[in-house]
C-alpha positions in Angstrom: 213.4 -4.5 -35.6 214.1 -5.8 -32.1 217.0 -8.1 -33.0 218.4 -6.0 -35.9 218.6 -2.4 -34.8 220.0 -1.0 -38.1 217.1 -2.7 -40.0 216.2 0.4 -42.0 219.7 0.8 -43.3 219.9 -2.9 -44.1 216.7 -2.8 -46.2 217.9 0.3 -48.0 221.2 -1.5 -48.9 219.3 -4.6 -50.0 217.0 -2.5 -52.2 220.0 -0.9 -53.9 221.5 -4.4 -54.5 218.4 -5.8 -56.0 218.0 -2.8 -58.3 221.7 -3.1 -59.4 222.5 0.3 -57.8 224.8 -1.0 -55.0 228.4 0.3 -55.2 229.7 -2.2 -52.7 229.1 -5.9 -52.0 226.4 -7.0 -49.6 228.1 -8.8 -46.7 226.1 -10.9 -44.2 227.9 -12.2 -41.1 226.1 -14.0 -38.2 227.9 -14.8 -34.9 227.0 -15.4 -31.3 226.8 -12.3 -29.1 229.5 -11.7 -26.5 228.2 -12.9 -23.1 225.1 -14.3 -24.7 223.6 -17.7 -24.5 223.4 -18.8 -28.2 221.1 -21.7 -27.8 220.2 -23.2 -31.2 216.8 -24.0 -32.5 215.7 -27.1 -34.4 215.9 -26.0 -38.1 213.8 -29.1 -39.0 211.2 -28.4 -36.3 208.4 -27.4 -38.6 208.9 -30.6 -40.7 209.4 -33.0 -37.8 206.6 -31.4 -35.7 208.4 -32.6 -32.5 207.5 -29.3 -30.8 204.3 -27.3 -31.0 204.7 -24.4 -33.4 204.5 -21.8 -30.6 207.3 -23.4 -28.7 209.5 -23.7 -31.8 208.9 -20.0 -32.6 209.8 -19.1 -29.0 213.1 -21.0 -29.5 213.8 -19.0 -32.7 213.2 -15.7 -30.9 215.6 -16.7 -28.1 218.2 -17.7 -30.7 217.8 -14.4 -32.5 218.1 -12.5 -29.2 221.5 -14.0 -28.6 223.0 -13.5 -32.1 224.9 -10.7 -33.7 223.6 -10.0 -37.1 226.4 -8.0 -38.7 226.3 -6.2 -42.0 223.2 -7.2 -43.9 222.6 -10.4 -41.9 219.3 -10.6 -40.1 217.2 -13.1 -38.1 215.4 -15.2 -40.7 212.7 -17.7 -39.8 211.8 -19.7 -42.9 209.1 -22.3 -43.0 211.3 -25.3 -43.5 209.3 -28.3 -44.6 212.0 -29.7 -46.8 213.0 -28.9 -50.4 210.1 -29.5 -52.8 207.2 -29.6 -50.4 204.8 -28.8 -53.2 204.9 -32.6 -53.8 203.3 -33.2 -50.4 200.5 -30.8 -51.3 199.6 -33.2 -54.1 200.3 -36.6 -52.7 200.0 -36.1 -48.9 203.3 -37.8 -48.5 206.0 -36.1 -46.4 208.4 -38.3 -44.5 210.8 -36.8 -41.9 213.9 -38.9 -41.6 215.2 -38.5 -38.0 218.5 -40.4 -38.7 219.4 -38.4 -41.8 217.7 -35.2 -40.5 216.0 -34.5 -43.8 212.7 -34.9 -45.6 211.6 -37.3 -48.3 208.8 -36.7 -50.7 209.6 -39.3 -53.4 207.2 -42.2 -54.0 207.7 -43.9 -57.4 204.5 -44.3 -59.3 203.4 -45.4 -62.7 202.1 -42.6 -65.0 198.5 -43.8 -64.5 198.9 -43.2 -60.8 200.6 -39.8 -61.3 197.6 -38.8 -63.4 195.3 -39.2 -60.4 197.3 -36.7 -58.3 195.9 -33.2 -57.8 196.7 -30.2 -55.7 194.9 -30.5 -52.4 194.2 -27.1 -50.9 192.4 -28.6 -47.9 195.1 -31.3 -47.5 196.9 -31.8 -44.2 200.3 -30.5 -45.2 199.1 -27.4 -47.1 196.8 -26.4 -44.3 199.6 -26.9 -41.9 201.9 -24.7 -43.9 199.3 -21.9 -44.0 198.9 -22.3 -40.2 202.6 -22.0 -39.4 202.8 -19.0 -41.8 200.1 -17.2 -39.8 201.7 -18.1 -36.4 205.2 -17.2 -37.5 204.1 -13.9 -38.9 202.4 -13.0 -35.6 205.4 -14.1 -33.5 207.9 -12.5 -35.8 206.3 -9.1 -36.2 208.9 -6.5 -35.2 211.3 -9.2 -34.1 212.4 -11.4 -37.0 211.7 -12.0 -40.7 209.5 -14.8 -41.9 210.5 -16.5 -45.2 208.4 -18.5 -47.5 208.7 -22.3 -47.6 210.9 -24.3 -50.0 208.3 -25.0 -52.7 210.7 -26.8 -55.0 211.8 -27.0 -58.6 209.2 -28.1 -61.1 211.0 -31.2 -62.4 212.2 -31.9 -58.8 208.5 -32.2 -57.7 207.6 -34.3 -60.8 210.5 -36.6 -59.9 209.0 -37.0 -56.4 205.8 -38.3 -58.1 207.4 -40.5 -60.8 210.8 -41.5 -59.2 214.1 -39.9 -60.3 215.3 -42.8 -62.4 212.0 -43.3 -64.2 211.7 -39.5 -64.9 215.2 -39.5 -66.5 214.0 -42.3 -68.9 210.8 -40.4 -69.5 212.7 -37.4 -70.9 213.7 -39.6 -73.8 210.8 -42.1 -74.0 207.7 -40.1 -73.0 208.6 -36.4 -73.1 205.0 -35.4 -73.9 203.9 -36.5 -70.4 206.5 -34.2 -68.8 205.5 -31.3 -71.0 201.8 -31.8 -70.0 202.7 -31.7 -66.3 204.9 -28.7 -66.3 202.2 -26.0 -66.6 200.1 -27.8 -64.0 202.9 -27.7 -61.5 203.9 -24.1 -62.4 200.3 -22.9 -61.6 200.3 -24.7 -58.3 203.7 -23.4 -57.5 202.6 -19.9 -58.0 199.4 -20.4 -56.0 201.4 -21.7 -53.0 203.9 -18.9 -53.2 201.2 -16.2 -53.5 198.9 -17.5 -50.7 201.8 -17.9 -48.2 203.2 -14.5 -49.3 199.8 -12.8 -48.7 199.7 -14.2 -45.1 203.3 -13.0 -44.4 202.7 -9.6 -46.0 199.9 -8.7 -43.5 202.6 -8.2 -40.8 205.9 -7.8 -42.7 207.4 -5.5 -45.2 209.3 -7.3 -48.0 210.0 -11.0 -48.6 212.5 -13.7 -47.6 213.1 -17.4 -48.2 215.5 -20.1 -47.1 218.5 -18.3 -48.7 218.2 -15.6 -46.1 218.0 -12.5 -48.4 215.5 -9.7 -47.8 213.8 -8.2 -50.8 211.5 -5.2 -51.1 209.3 -7.1 -53.7 208.5 -10.7 -54.5 211.7 -12.7 -54.9 212.4 -16.4 -54.7 215.3 -18.9 -55.2 214.2 -20.9 -58.2 215.9 -24.3 -58.8 216.1 -27.6 -60.6 218.4 -30.0 -58.8 217.1 -32.8 -61.1 218.8 -31.1 -64.1 222.3 -32.0 -62.8 221.6 -35.4 -64.5 220.5 -34.2 -67.9 222.0 -32.7 -71.0 222.2 -29.0 -72.1 219.7 -29.8 -74.9 217.3 -31.3 -72.4 217.7 -28.4 -70.0 216.8 -26.0 -72.8 213.7 -28.1 -73.7 212.3 -29.0 -70.3 213.8 -26.5 -67.8 214.8 -23.1 -69.2 211.3 -22.2 -70.7 209.7 -23.0 -67.3 212.3 -21.0 -65.4 211.7 -18.0 -67.7 208.0 -18.1 -67.1 208.5 -18.3 -63.3 211.0 -15.4 -63.5 208.4 -13.3 -65.3 206.0 -13.7 -62.4 208.5 -12.6 -59.7 209.9 -9.1 -59.1 213.4 -10.4 -58.3 214.1 -14.1 -59.2 217.3 -15.9 -58.3 218.5 -19.3 -59.5 220.0 -21.8 -57.0 222.8 -23.1 -59.2 223.8 -26.3 -57.4 226.9 -28.2 -58.2 229.3 -28.9 -61.1 226.6 -31.0 -62.8 224.9 -27.7 -63.7 227.9 -25.8 -65.0 227.0 -26.6 -68.6 223.8 -24.6 -68.2 225.4 -21.2 -67.5 224.8 -19.8 -71.0 221.1 -20.8 -70.9 220.7 -19.2 -67.4 222.4 -15.9 -68.5 220.1 -15.8 -71.5 217.0 -15.5 -69.3 216.7 -11.7 -69.2 214.3 -11.6 -66.2 216.7 -13.6 -64.0 218.2 -11.2 -61.5 220.9 -13.2 -59.7 222.5 -16.6 -59.5 223.6 -18.4 -56.2 226.6 -20.7 -56.8 226.7 -23.8 -54.6 229.9 -25.9 -55.4 228.4 -29.1 -54.0 229.8 -31.6 -51.5 233.4 -32.6 -51.9 234.3 -29.7 -54.2 236.3 -26.6 -53.5 234.1 -24.0 -51.9 233.2 -20.5 -53.1 236.7 -19.0 -52.4 238.4 -21.3 -54.9 240.1 -19.4 -57.8 238.8 -22.0 -60.3 235.3 -20.4 -60.0 236.5 -16.8 -60.6 236.0 -16.9 -64.4 232.4 -17.9 -64.1 231.8 -15.3 -61.4 233.0 -12.7 -63.8 230.8 -14.0 -66.5 227.7 -13.8 -64.2 228.6 -10.2 -63.1 229.4 -9.1 -66.7 226.0 -10.3 -67.8 224.4 -7.9 -65.3 223.3 -10.6 -62.9 223.9 -10.6 -59.2 226.2 -13.2 -57.7 225.4 -14.9 -54.4 228.1 -16.8 -52.5 227.3 -18.6 -49.3 229.5 -21.7 -49.1 232.9 -21.0 -47.5 235.5 -23.3 -46.0 237.8 -20.3 -45.2 236.1 -17.1 -44.0 239.4 -15.2 -44.4 239.2 -15.8 -48.1 236.2 -13.4 -48.4 238.6 -10.5 -48.7 240.6 -12.3 -51.4 237.4 -12.9 -53.5 236.3 -9.3 -53.2 239.8 -8.1 -54.3 239.5 -10.2 -57.5 235.9 -9.4 -58.5 233.9 -6.2 -59.2 232.1 -5.6 -55.9 228.9 -4.3 -57.5 226.4 -7.1 -57.6 228.2 -9.5 -55.2 226.4 -10.8 -52.1 228.3 -12.8 -49.5 226.9 -14.7 -46.5 229.1 -16.3 -43.9 229.5 -17.2 -40.2 231.9 -15.9 -37.5 232.9 -17.6 -34.3 232.6 -14.5 -32.2 231.1 -11.0 -32.3 234.5 -9.5 -32.5 235.3 -11.6 -35.6 232.0 -10.7 -37.2 232.8 -7.0 -36.7 236.2 -7.4 -38.2 
C-alpha cells in the first residue's frame, strides 16, 4: 500500500489478533511525518457535502501521504454520514449541524407515522452512500483503506423514528411494537452492510469501519447507545438477543461499549459466544482508558476470551502502564503521537 509500506505484515498481525493467536498487543499510533505538511481533511465532509466527493477523497489522500502510520495503524477512509444513518434510509431525514459539527436523524413521530416508514433503496441518502462507496473504493485502491458507514444500533435507529423519550416509555407501555420493529431493522441493517461491503470488496482485501481496525473477514462495531438509559432486564429482553443475531451474521463482531451507563451489561455481553471483542469508551467527563479503576473489567473481558479495544487516552505515556498490568494477548490499543519520533518510541 502506497501510504503503509509494511501493509502485508500489518494484515498478518491483525489476522492473528482476530483469530486469538496474537502473542502481543496490537498497537496503532498515528503521527505527522517529519518535514511533512499534515493538512487535515473534513471528517464530516461526506455528511455535510460541502465539497464534491472527488475533492474530499483527494484531501484524504493528501492527509495520508503526510502521516506516519506506526505499528498497525493505517490510513482509514470511512464513509462518515453520522451514527445511525440507517434511519435516513427510511425517513429521508439527515440534518448536518454545522455549529455542533454533527448529524441528527431524530424526528419524533407517533407510532402510526412510524408504521408508514419503509427502507428506501432508491432514496437520496442510500443512493448517495452507494455512490461515495464506489468513488472511495476507486480512489483508495492501493493507497488507503475504505471503511463501511456507521449504520447504527437497532434501538438507536428506532429512537430516531420515535423519539428517545417516547421510546423509553414504549419499553414499558408498548413493548410489542418494539419487538415487531427489531427484525425489520435487523434485515435492513444487514442489507446495507452487505451491499456497501460488496462494492468495497471489488477493489479491497478485507474490511474496515469507523473504529479503524482492519479485518480479513466481515467485521463491524455493533452498538446500542440507547441502552445506557435502560435496565439490565430490558437490555436482556430488547438488545442482547438482537446483538446475538447480528453477531452470528458477521465473521468478527465487536461491541462498542460506550460509557458507565452500560457497565451493568457486561455479563450479558460476555455471554454472547459469537462476540469477538469489546471496545471500551469511558465517556465524556470520566477517567480515560488508562485509569486503574477499569482494570478489573479489562481482565474479565480478556479472561472470557474476548478481545479488548482501548482507543480513548488522556495520557499516551500510560499505554506502557496498562500493558504491564494486563495480559497482552487480545489487547488492541490505538493512540496518537505529536511527532514521528514519538510514534516510533
